[in-house]
C-alpha positions in Angstrom: -15.6 32.9 9.7 -14.5 29.3 9.0 -11.5 28.0 11.0 -8.2 27.9 9.2 -5.4 25.4 9.8 -2.0 26.8 11.1 -0.5 26.1 7.7 -3.2 28.0 5.9 -2.9 30.9 8.3 0.9 31.1 7.7 0.5 30.8 4.0 -2.2 33.5 3.9 -0.2 35.8 6.1 2.9 35.3 3.9 1.0 36.0 0.7 -0.8 39.0 2.2 2.4 40.5 3.3 4.0 40.0 -0.1 1.0 41.5 -1.9 1.0 44.4 0.5 4.7 45.1 -0.3 3.9 45.0 -4.0 1.0 47.3 -3.6 3.2 49.9 -1.8 5.2 50.2 -5.0 3.3 52.6 -7.4 4.5 50.7 -10.5 2.9 47.4 -9.5 -0.1 49.0 -7.8 -1.3 50.2 -11.2 -0.3 47.0 -13.1 -1.8 45.9 -15.3 -3.9 48.6 -16.9 -4.2 46.9 -20.3 -4.1 43.3 -21.7 -0.9 41.4 -21.2 0.6 39.4 -24.1 2.1 35.9 -23.5 4.3 34.9 -26.4 4.5 31.2 -27.0 7.5 30.7 -29.2 6.1 27.7 -31.1 3.5 27.0 -33.7 -0.1 27.0 -32.5 -1.5 23.6 -31.4 1.6 22.2 -29.9 2.8 21.5 -26.3 3.5 25.2 -25.7 -0.2 25.9 -26.2 -1.2 23.0 -23.9 0.9 24.6 -21.2 0.5 28.3 -21.7 -3.2 28.6 -22.6 -4.6 26.9 -19.4 -2.5 29.5 -17.4 -3.9 32.3 -19.5 -7.4 31.1 -19.0 -7.1 31.2 -15.2 -4.7 34.2 -14.6 -7.3 36.6 -16.0 -9.1 36.5 -12.6 -5.9 37.8 -11.0 -4.4 40.1 -13.7 -7.1 40.9 -16.1 -7.1 40.0 -19.8 -4.1 38.1 -21.1 -3.8 37.0 -24.7 -1.6 34.5 -26.5 0.6 35.2 -29.5 2.3 32.2 -31.2 5.6 33.2 -32.8 7.2 30.0 -34.0 10.5 29.3 -35.8 14.2 28.6 -35.1 13.4 26.3 -32.3 11.7 29.1 -30.3 14.5 31.7 -30.9 12.3 34.0 -33.0 9.6 34.3 -30.3 12.1 34.7 -27.5 14.0 37.4 -29.3 10.7 39.2 -29.9 10.1 39.4 -26.2 13.7 40.3 -25.4 13.3 43.4 -27.5 10.1 44.6 -25.8 9.8 47.3 -23.3 10.4 45.9 -19.8 7.0 46.9 -18.4 5.3 43.5 -17.8 3.1 43.6 -20.8 5.0 41.2 -22.9 5.9 37.8 -21.3 7.5 34.7 -22.7 6.6 31.1 -22.1 10.2 29.9 -22.1 11.9 26.5 -21.6 15.3 25.0 -21.5 15.7 25.4 -25.2 14.9 29.1 -25.4 16.6 30.1 -22.2 19.6 27.8 -22.0 20.4 25.8 -25.1 20.0 28.5 -27.7 22.0 31.2 -25.8 24.7 28.6 -25.1 24.9 27.8 -28.8 25.8 31.5 -29.3 22.8 32.6 -31.3 23.1 36.4 -31.9 19.5 37.5 -31.5 19.4 37.5 -27.7 21.3 36.2 -24.7 20.3 34.5 -21.4 20.9 37.8 -19.6 18.1 39.5 -21.6 15.5 37.8 -19.5 14.6 37.4 -15.8 12.7 34.3 -14.5 9.3 34.8 -13.0 7.7 31.4 -12.3 8.2 27.7 -13.4 4.8 26.4 -14.4 5.6 22.7 -15.1 8.4 20.2 -15.4 8.2 17.8 -18.3 9.6 14.7 -19.9 10.6 14.2 -23.5 9.2 11.0 -25.2 10.4 9.0 -28.1 7.5 8.4 -30.4 7.6 6.3 -33.6 5.3 5.5 -36.5 3.8 2.0 -36.3 5.6 1.1 -39.6 8.9 1.1 -37.7 9.4 -2.5 -36.3 10.5 -1.4 -32.8 8.8 -1.9 -29.4 11.4 -0.3 -27.2 14.6 1.7 -27.5 16.9 -1.3 -27.8 15.0 -2.7 -30.8 14.9 0.8 -32.3 18.7 0.9 -32.0 19.1 -2.5 -33.5 16.9 -1.5 -36.5 18.8 1.7 -37.0 22.1 -0.1 -37.0 20.9 -2.6 -39.7 19.4 0.3 -41.8 21.8 3.2 -41.5 20.5 6.4 -42.9 17.0 5.2 -43.3 15.6 6.7 -40.1 15.1 10.4 -39.4 13.7 12.1 -36.3 11.7 15.3 -36.0 12.0 18.0 -33.4 10.7 21.6 -33.0 14.1 22.9 -34.3 17.9 22.9 -34.2 19.2 23.6 -30.7 16.1 22.6 -28.8 16.2 20.2 -25.9 14.5 17.7 -28.2 17.4 18.0 -30.7 19.9 17.7 -27.9 18.3 14.5 -26.6 18.2 13.1 -30.1 21.9 13.6 -30.6 22.7 12.2 -27.1 20.7 9.1 -28.1 22.6 8.6 -31.3 26.0 9.0 -29.5 25.2 6.8 -26.5 23.9 4.1 -28.8 27.2 3.9 -30.6 26.9 6.5 -33.3 23.7 5.8 -35.1 23.1 7.2 -38.6 19.8 8.9 -38.0 19.0 12.3 -39.7 17.6 15.2 -37.8 14.6 17.0 -39.3 13.9 20.4 -37.7 10.3 21.8 -37.7 8.8 25.1 -36.8 7.0 23.4 -33.9 5.7 20.2 -32.4 2.3 20.3 -34.1 3.6 20.1 -37.7 6.1 17.4 -36.7 3.4 15.4 -35.0 1.3 15.6 -38.1 4.1 14.3 -40.2 4.8 11.5 -37.7 1.1 10.4 -37.9 1.1 10.5 -41.7 4.4 8.5 -41.9 6.4 11.4 -43.4 8.9 10.9 -40.5 9.4 7.7 -38.6 10.5 9.1 -35.3 9.6 12.2 -33.1 11.2 13.4 -29.9 8.7 15.7 -28.2 7.4 16.9 -24.9 5.0 14.3 -23.5 1.5 15.6 -24.0 -2.1 14.5 -23.8 -2.3 14.5 -27.6 0.6 12.1 -28.0 -1.0 9.8 -25.4 -4.3 9.8 -27.3 -2.6 9.1 -30.6 -0.8 6.2 -29.0 -4.0 4.7 -27.5 -5.5 5.1 -31.0 -2.7 3.0 -32.5 -1.5 5.9 -34.7 1.9 6.2 -33.0 3.9 4.2 -30.5 5.5 5.7 -27.4 8.8 4.0 -26.5 10.4 5.8 -23.6 10.5 9.0 -21.5 13.7 10.9 -20.5 12.9 11.4 -16.8 14.5 9.5 -14.0 11.2 7.8 -13.1 8.1 6.9 -14.9 5.4 9.6 -15.3 2.4 9.2 -13.0 0.0 9.9 -15.9 1.8 7.5 -18.2 3.0 4.7 -16.0 3.0 2.2 -18.9 5.8 4.0 -20.7 9.3 3.0 -19.5 12.2 5.4 -18.9 15.2 5.5 -21.2 17.2 4.4 -18.1 15.0 1.3 -17.8 15.5 0.7 -21.5 19.2 0.2 -21.1 20.4 3.8 -21.6 21.4 5.0 -18.0 22.8 8.3 -19.2 19.9 9.4 -21.4 18.0 11.7 -19.1 16.5 15.1 -19.5 13.9 16.9 -17.5 12.5 19.9 -19.2 10.5 22.8 -17.8 8.3 25.6 -19.0 7.8 28.9 -17.3 7.3 32.6 -17.4 10.0 35.1 -18.3 10.1 38.9 -18.8 12.7 41.2 -20.3 15.6 41.6 -17.8 14.9 45.2 -16.7 11.3 44.5 -15.7 10.8 46.0 -12.2 10.9 43.7 -9.2 7.4 44.8 -8.1 5.8 43.7 -11.4 7.7 40.4 -11.4 6.5 39.8 -7.9 2.9 40.6 -8.8 2.9 38.1 -11.7 4.6 35.4 -9.6 2.2 35.8 -6.7 -0.8 35.7 -9.0 0.6 32.7 -10.8 1.2 30.8 -7.5 -2.4 31.4 -6.6 -3.7 29.8 -9.8 -1.2 27.0 -9.8 -2.6 25.9 -6.4 -6.0 25.1 -8.1 -6.6 21.4 -8.1 -8.3 21.5 -11.5 -5.3 23.2 -13.1 -2.9 20.7 -11.5 -5.1 17.8 -12.8 -5.2 19.3 -16.3 -1.4 19.5 -16.4 -0.8 16.0 -14.9 -3.2 14.5 -17.5 -0.7 15.6 -20.1 2.2 14.0 -18.3 3.4 17.3 -16.9 4.2 18.0 -13.2 2.8 21.4 -12.1 4.9 23.6 -9.7 2.8 25.2 -7.0 5.9 26.5 -5.0 8.0 28.3 -7.6 9.2 31.9 -7.2 11.5 34.2 -9.2 14.6 33.3 -7.2 13.9 29.5 -7.3 13.3 29.6 -11.0 16.4 31.7 -11.7 18.5 29.2 -9.8 17.0 26.3 -11.8 17.8 28.1 -15.1 21.4 28.6 -14.0 21.7 25.0 -12.9 20.3 23.8 -16.2 22.8 25.9 -18.0 25.7 24.5 -16.0 24.7 20.9 -16.7 24.0 21.3 -20.4 27.0 23.5 -21.4 29.5 20.6 -21.7 27.0 18.4 -23.6 26.3 21.2 -26.1 30.0 21.6 -26.7 30.5 17.9 -27.1 28.0 17.5 -29.9 29.3 20.7 -31.7 26.3 22.9 -31.2 28.5 25.7 -29.9 30.8 27.4 -32.2 34.2 28.6 -31.0 
């Protein structure tokens, strides 16, 4: 038997104890007995797929077959609502983010509420990026602002939908730049919006940083101006932050993670979380996420993730009210 470090022994013992506790509960001991569905609430081919599908490919060794269903529309609200209505048995999960779990419920959309879900595990944190078509004569956020002021109403920006984090950042950008006249164009997902950016149908896109966007930038088909995180991304160090670009209050760190209907048993949630932590520790998966400009989370848990969701809600609520997303 190979020697283990003290840290490895402690980690192994902790995981073994947790799994044993789960196994003692009959509900989780038999889970899963059939394929699990992961709903990605965006159109196929977008950043949701680039985050959710690598997890699906690897979690099968832990949980058995898992399949993806893309249910796009309404900024993710349609897919989220579909999972909220499912039986809380662990067989329908949601790849949720700040938009589906915080912004949409705060904007008082009627299909579901934040309380309809429970957090399982944060997979990655992410940055939003400002991407423009090369026909726009801007090299950074300041020259983009200057161009927009000289040409009011000429620019538009695409997002995955009304009420998404992308939309929120776009409106924050307009307000913080002095009230720019830029029109919001909502899409059913990032993929169709990206296609329209590349073809020149829209001049500006606010999207989650992805490998695809970086490849399009290197090919000269789009230009990436700034990211919304506090510091530059390790996988895209050449792209400045909005803070560096003269907008100190334009910051937004997104996240994507796993959610289940709120009444899903603790034992099933624990089983999924422990299995996910095991695959998130794989160096190959971490490298795959980082190559897209995403930061994988190998230390998440249901409690940690739930606290993060609540903190995000507390920080975004006043912003949502200030730009009129919330009615009443």
